[in-house]
N, C-alpha and C positions, 0 to 999 in steps of 0.2 A: 798411717793412713790410707784407707780402701780408695779404687778406682772411682768407685761410685761419689765417694765423699770430694775426691778430687776433681771431678767432673761439676758437680754442683758447686763447688766454688770459683773455679774460673767461670762459669754460665751466670753466678751471682755477680762476677766483677764485669765479662764482656755484655751482658744485656743492657746494664743501664745507662753505660755507654752508648750503646748503637742506639739507644730510644733517643737517647738525650741530643747526640748529632741527626737523628729523622727528625725529631717532632719539636726540640727547643731552640735548635740555633737556628736562627734565619737565614741564615748565607748557608751554602752551598763547603762553607772550609770543611766541618765537622765529618761530613759522609766523604768529601775527596782525601783529609784525612787517614779515615779508613780504609779506604780504597789502597790508599798509597802503599798503610804497611800490610795489608793484608796480601795485594797485589804482586808488591817488590819481595815481599816476604816467601811471598809461595814459588816465585819465581826462581829467589835462591837456593830454596828447597829443591825444586827440579833439578837447578843446574848440578847443586853438589850433589844428589843420588845418580844423576847422568853421565857427567861426564868421568867415573866421579871424582869428589875431593878429598885428599888425601893428606896426609902428614907433610909426605914429600913434595907434593903438590897442589897445594890450598888453593891455587888458581886466583889469587887474588884480584888480579889485574882482570881480570874475565868478568870476574864478579860484579868487582865496581861499577865497568864500563857497562854491563847489563843492568844492573842495579839503578843508576841512572839515567839511562834511556828510559826503562820501564817505569821509571820516578814522569820522566816527560809524558808519554803515552798515556799515564792517565790525567796528568794535568792540564797540557796543552789544550785537550778539545773541551774539557768541561769550562777552563778559560773563552775561548776562542772560536769554540763550535767543533765537530769533528770534521765536519767536511772540510775546512780547509787546513786540519795539520794533522789528522791522521795518513793522509796518504804520503806526505813530505818525512814526517817522523818514520815511517817504514821503510822509505827509501833512506834516507840517513843512516838508518839505525843498520843496514845490511851493511853500506857504507864504513859506518866508524866499527862493528864488530868485524869484520872484514880485517881492516888493518888491526885490530888489537888484536887478533888470534895468528896475523900475520908476525906480529912484533913477538913472538913467544918461540924462539926458533928454536930453541933446545926440545920443544914439543911438536915438531912440523909433523914426524909420521902418525899423529892424533888431531892434529890441525884440523881438517875435512869436517871428523866427527862433531870436536868440538865447536867447531861453526854452528852447526846444523841444531846441537844442544843449546845454542845460545838464541840462534832465532826461533826453535820451540819453544823456549820457555818464555819470553819475549810476548808471543801469542797465546801461550798456554793461560797466563796468569795477568799481568798488566794489561794488555789489549781488552780481554773479556771481563776484567772488573772496573775499565773504564768506561762501564756504562753506568753503573749504578751513579756515580755525579750528576750524570747531565741527565737523570731520572729526577735528582733531588732539583736539579738547575730548571727543570720544567714547571716548577711550583708545586708538583703533587706529591709531596710526602710520603702520601697514603699509597702511593704505587711502591715504595721500597718496603713498604711493610707488607706486600702482597705476596712482592719478590720474596723477603723471607718463610713468610708463610706455607707460599705454594712449597720452598724446598724444606721445611721443616714437617709440612705434615705429610709431603710425600715419602720421605725417609723415615714418619713414626709409625701411619699407618701401614706401608710395606714391610715394616719390623713387625709388628702385631700379628698381620694377615699369613706373612710368612710363618710365624712359631704357630701360630694354629691353624693353615689349613696347607702350608707348604709341603706338596710332594710331587713337584717337578721342577726339575734344575732349570735354570734360567741360562747361564751361562758358567758353567761348571768351572770349564779352564781356567777362566778369570777369578771368579768368584762363588766357591762351593757352596757358599749358605745360600745364597740367593735363589728366588724362587719364581715362578710364573705365577703364583698365587700370590707371594709378596708385591713381585709388578703391578699384578693388578690393584692391588690394595696402595699401591703409592698412585698409581692413576686416579683414584679415588679420593685419597688424603690430600692431593694437590689440586681438582677438581671441588672440593669442598673449601678449599681456601679461597677458590676465585670465587666461588657462587656468595658461600657464607661472608668469610672474612671482607670481599668484596660487594658484590653485586650488591647485597643485602645491609651492607653496615658502610663501610667505609670510603665506596663507591657507588653511589645508586645509580649514576651515569651509566653504569658499565651492564650494556643490557646482559642477562644471562645467557641468549645467543650467542655470545660472545666469549664470556666469563670460562663457560665448557667446555670448548674447544682448547680455547687457553690452558686450562687447567691441565688439559689432557697433555698438549705438546709442550707443556710447563715440566711435566714429569717425566715425559719421554726422554727430555731432553734432559734433565736434574740427574736421572737413574742413568741414562750417556754417561756424563758428567761425573757419577760415581765408578762405575765399571772402568773408566776411563783413567781413573786414579788409581784402582786395584790393578789394572792391568802394565802400567807403569811400578808400582812398587814389586809386582810379580816378576816384572823385567830385571828389574834392579837389584831386586834380592833383600827387598827391607820390609819390614813388618808395619812402620810408622813414616810418613815422611819428614817428619820432626822431633821434638822433645819440647816446645818452646809452650805448649798448652798442654799444662801437667791434666792427667786423665783424659786427654784426647788426641796426643800426637803433636804432630806438625799444624801449621795454616793450612794446607792442602784437604789435609785431614777433614778439617770442617767445612772448605769452603766447597770441595770439588764438585757439589751438586749444584751450590749458589753461578758459579763460575757458569753453566751452561744454562741454568736457568734465568738469569737477567738478562741475557742480548733478547730470549724471546718475550717477556715482558717491553722490555724499552723497545724494540720495534714495530711493535703490534701500536704500544702508547706515539711513537713516531708517526706512523701510518694512517693509523686514525684520527689523528687531530688535525 
């Protein structure tokens, strides 16, 4: 089976699940389940790359503790509000992870690095992913669609612009294939999403004067997320963050841009409501 076929089959399974969670499920729990799956799964991929995890040291104690804390960081803000839960959860996570790292006495020479990896993984995936259930909880599932379209349109249009016009490298030390022309196409694609799918279709109360800068900032954020994941994979010497999604790689390979786009949309909604 070719890679293109695998990608298509994976998308054929994931897309209906996402659409049901956004539009069919009247509660936040479908989106919450997806946010936990991708947030905690992406966190574990980051930890396995960064430690790294080996047969001699699978680091199960670290990964389980980090995963439970990551799930809590996604769930509690959705149920009780981010303002009252996120600061104490982050503080508790620092304490709890410090204790777990200290408990592995045989790995004390690397304990400081392990502690930093766990904290970075917690912020990188679960904390950023936690805003998706909050968008659904606001009673505006359309915003979730806009976020997905911003990430997808930016990536897709950037790819075609890069193939057609790309001559000037964007950041060759991290991602040799990306170009400034492709980056411009990504900004155009994201803006088309916020204006076309947003203002002119799903969100008629979103002013075009707001949709345009939102699309620009969203694309810049998403492309930064893409470059950050490329930087991490280059640093840790891996091609993909994982193998869980046939034809796509790991969870982080699919949500790298989304992780950075979602907070842009969430804080626009929060500050403009």
